[in-house]
C-alpha positions in Angstrom: 5.4 115.3 -78.4 9.0 115.1 -77.6 11.4 112.9 -79.9 11.7 110.3 -77.0 8.0 110.0 -76.3 7.4 109.5 -80.1 10.0 106.4 -80.4 8.2 105.1 -77.1 4.8 105.4 -79.0 6.2 103.6 -82.4 7.6 100.9 -80.3 4.3 100.0 -78.7 2.4 100.1 -82.0 5.0 97.9 -83.6 4.7 95.4 -80.7 0.9 95.1 -81.2 1.2 92.4 -84.0 3.8 90.4 -82.4 1.6 90.3 -79.1 -1.5 89.3 -81.2 0.4 86.4 -82.9 1.7 85.1 -79.6 -1.8 85.3 -78.1 -3.1 83.4 -81.1 -0.5 80.7 -80.5 -1.1 80.3 -76.9 -4.8 79.9 -77.6 -4.0 77.1 -79.8 -1.8 75.4 -77.3 -4.4 75.8 -74.6 -7.0 74.2 -76.8 -4.9 71.3 -77.6 -4.4 70.8 -73.9 -8.0 70.6 -73.0 -9.5 67.4 -72.3 -11.8 65.7 -74.8 -14.7 66.4 -72.2 -14.1 70.0 -72.3 -14.1 70.1 -76.2 -17.3 68.1 -76.3 -18.0 64.6 -76.2 -19.6 62.9 -79.4 -23.1 61.7 -79.1 -23.9 58.1 -79.3 -24.9 57.0 -82.9 -28.5 56.0 -82.9 -29.2 52.2 -83.0 -30.9 50.9 -86.1 -33.4 47.8 -85.9 -36.5 46.7 -87.8 -39.0 44.6 -85.7 -41.7 42.9 -87.8 -41.1 45.4 -90.8 -41.4 48.7 -88.3 -38.3 50.6 -87.7 -37.1 51.1 -84.0 -34.4 53.2 -82.7 -33.3 54.4 -79.2 -31.7 52.7 -76.2 -34.6 50.3 -75.8 -35.9 48.1 -78.8 -38.4 45.7 -77.9 -40.5 42.8 -79.7 -43.6 41.2 -78.7 -44.8 38.1 -76.7 -45.1 36.2 -80.2 -42.7 35.2 -82.8 -41.0 38.2 -84.1 -38.2 38.9 -86.8 -35.7 41.6 -85.7 -33.3 42.8 -88.1 -30.2 45.1 -86.7 -27.8 47.1 -88.9 -26.3 48.8 -85.7 -26.7 48.3 -82.1 -25.2 51.0 -79.9 -23.4 50.2 -76.6 -26.1 51.8 -74.5 -28.8 49.9 -76.3 -30.7 46.8 -75.1 -32.6 44.8 -77.8 -35.3 42.5 -76.2 -37.5 40.4 -78.1 -39.5 39.4 -74.9 -41.4 36.0 -75.5 -42.1 33.8 -78.7 -39.8 31.8 -80.9 -37.9 34.8 -82.4 -35.3 35.4 -85.3 -32.5 37.9 -85.0 -30.7 39.1 -88.1 -27.6 41.0 -87.4 -25.9 42.6 -90.1 -23.7 45.6 -88.9 -21.9 46.4 -85.6 -23.2 45.0 -82.5 -21.7 47.0 -79.5 -24.9 46.7 -77.1 -26.8 43.8 -75.8 -29.2 41.4 -77.5 -31.7 39.5 -75.3 -33.8 36.4 -76.6 -36.0 36.1 -73.6 -38.5 33.0 -73.6 -38.8 30.9 -76.7 -36.7 28.9 -79.0 -34.8 31.8 -80.8 -32.5 31.9 -83.5 -29.4 34.3 -84.0 -27.8 35.0 -87.2 -24.6 37.1 -87.3 -23.9 37.9 -91.0 -20.5 37.8 -92.5 -20.8 41.6 -92.8 -21.4 41.9 -89.1 -19.3 42.5 -86.1 -20.1 41.6 -82.5 -17.4 43.8 -80.8 -15.8 43.3 -77.5 -18.6 45.3 -75.9 -21.3 43.3 -77.7 -23.3 40.8 -75.7 -25.8 38.3 -77.1 -27.9 36.1 -74.5 -30.3 33.4 -75.7 -31.8 33.5 -72.3 -34.7 30.9 -71.6 -35.5 27.7 -73.8 -33.5 26.2 -76.8 -31.7 28.5 -79.0 -29.5 28.4 -81.9 -26.6 30.9 -83.0 -25.3 31.0 -86.4 -22.1 33.1 -86.1 -20.0 34.7 -89.2 -18.3 37.8 -89.4 -16.1 39.0 -86.5 -17.0 37.3 -83.2 -15.2 39.3 -80.9 -17.8 39.6 -77.7 -20.0 37.2 -75.7 -22.4 34.8 -76.8 -24.3 32.9 -74.2 -26.7 30.0 -74.9 -28.9 30.5 -71.8 -30.9 28.3 -69.7 -31.5 25.2 -71.8 -29.9 22.9 -74.7 -28.4 25.4 -76.9 -26.4 25.3 -80.3 -23.7 27.9 -81.1 -21.9 27.3 -84.5 -19.1 29.5 -85.6 -18.8 29.1 -89.5 -15.7 29.2 -91.6 -14.5 32.7 -92.4 -15.5 34.0 -89.1 -12.7 35.6 -86.8 -12.5 35.7 -83.2 -10.4 37.9 -80.7 -8.8 37.7 -77.3 -12.1 38.6 -75.6 -14.3 36.2 -77.4 -16.6 34.4 -74.9 -18.8 31.5 -76.1 -20.6 29.8 -73.3 -23.1 27.0 -73.3 -24.6 28.0 -69.7 -27.1 25.7 -68.6 -28.4 22.6 -70.5 -26.5 20.0 -72.8 -25.1 22.4 -75.2 -23.4 22.0 -78.6 -20.6 24.5 -79.6 -18.7 23.9 -82.8 -16.2 26.1 -84.6 -15.6 25.2 -88.3 -12.0 25.0 -89.9 -10.0 27.2 -90.6 -11.2 29.5 -87.8 -8.6 30.1 -85.2 -10.1 30.3 -81.7 -8.8 33.2 -79.6 -10.5 33.9 -76.3 -12.8 31.4 -74.6 -15.3 28.5 -75.0 -17.1 27.0 -72.1 -19.9 24.6 -71.9 -20.4 25.4 -68.2 -22.9 22.8 -67.0 -24.4 19.5 -68.1 -23.0 17.1 -70.9 -21.7 19.4 -73.6 -20.4 18.6 -76.8 -17.4 21.1 -77.9 -15.7 20.9 -81.4 -12.9 23.2 -82.7 -12.2 21.7 -86.1 -9.2 24.3 -86.7 -6.9 25.7 -84.2 -7.0 26.8 -80.7 -4.7 29.8 -80.4 -2.1 30.3 -77.9 -4.4 32.8 -76.2 -7.3 30.4 -76.6 -9.0 28.3 -74.0 -11.5 25.5 -74.2 -13.3 24.5 -70.8 -15.9 21.6 -70.4 -17.2 22.6 -67.2 -19.2 20.6 -65.0 -20.9 17.3 -66.6 -19.5 14.7 -68.8 -18.4 16.5 -71.9 -17.0 15.4 -75.3 -14.3 17.7 -76.7 -12.7 17.5 -80.1 -9.9 19.8 -81.0 -7.7 19.8 -84.4 -4.7 21.8 -83.1 -4.2 23.1 -79.5 -1.8 25.8 -79.1 -3.6 27.0 -75.9 -5.6 25.1 -73.1 -8.0 22.4 -73.3 -9.4 21.2 -70.1 -12.4 18.8 -69.7 -13.3 19.9 -66.1 -14.1 18.1 -62.8 -16.2 15.3 -64.4 -15.5 12.1 -66.5 -15.0 13.8 -69.8 -13.6 12.7 -73.4 -11.3 14.8 -75.0 -9.6 14.5 -78.4 -6.6 16.6 -79.6 -5.1 15.8 -83.0 -2.1 17.9 -82.7 -0.2 20.2 -80.1 -0.7 20.6 -76.4 -2.5 17.6 -74.9 -5.7 18.1 -73.1 -6.0 18.0 -69.2 -8.8 17.0 -66.9 -9.9 14.4 -69.3 -10.3 10.6 -69.1 -7.5 8.8 -71.0 
């Protein structure tokens, strides 16, 4: 081998580690640039409920046509928990990202102080007279359903900008204890509802009576309190005056 050819071969050998290091760096950069889908999307966590002392998981969790006791420690966003019929009791102790359905019957829903109804979460009493006892984080949607229902938000609970508490049909009672600050929305919707916010309606909070002759009581209003189209009685102790209410 000539001297010149020998030097050329040495240069090529010395470049191999450098090229490998450059290739490794480019591979890392390319991996970081890939979308999350290309790297693999994490699977949903399994919902976990106990129905009448029997564990159920999956995307559809059901009760029976009779009175059930349903305890859920986690409800995934892809899951529907449906008690079907009967006077059922729901006890929710963890995160609720999915949908809870009461079905027929006078149902009771308890959101414990350790639980979170997330912005994705949705609880619907559906038919008959239902009761909701809400502690912890109430950040999603709660609907009374098709009859006279009661929704109570206990002291120590928290709300958020997407909190949505609705009585729906029937003469409903919706009460928020002090010192809870209401963010989001309360709406009686139809018929003669009674709405009480003993604490504060935040600047991003709204209380709507809706149709019917409603009775609305608010401690401090920094947002909007609106009785609606009918003859409503509204009392606001401090802050912004109510609108759509009889004098």
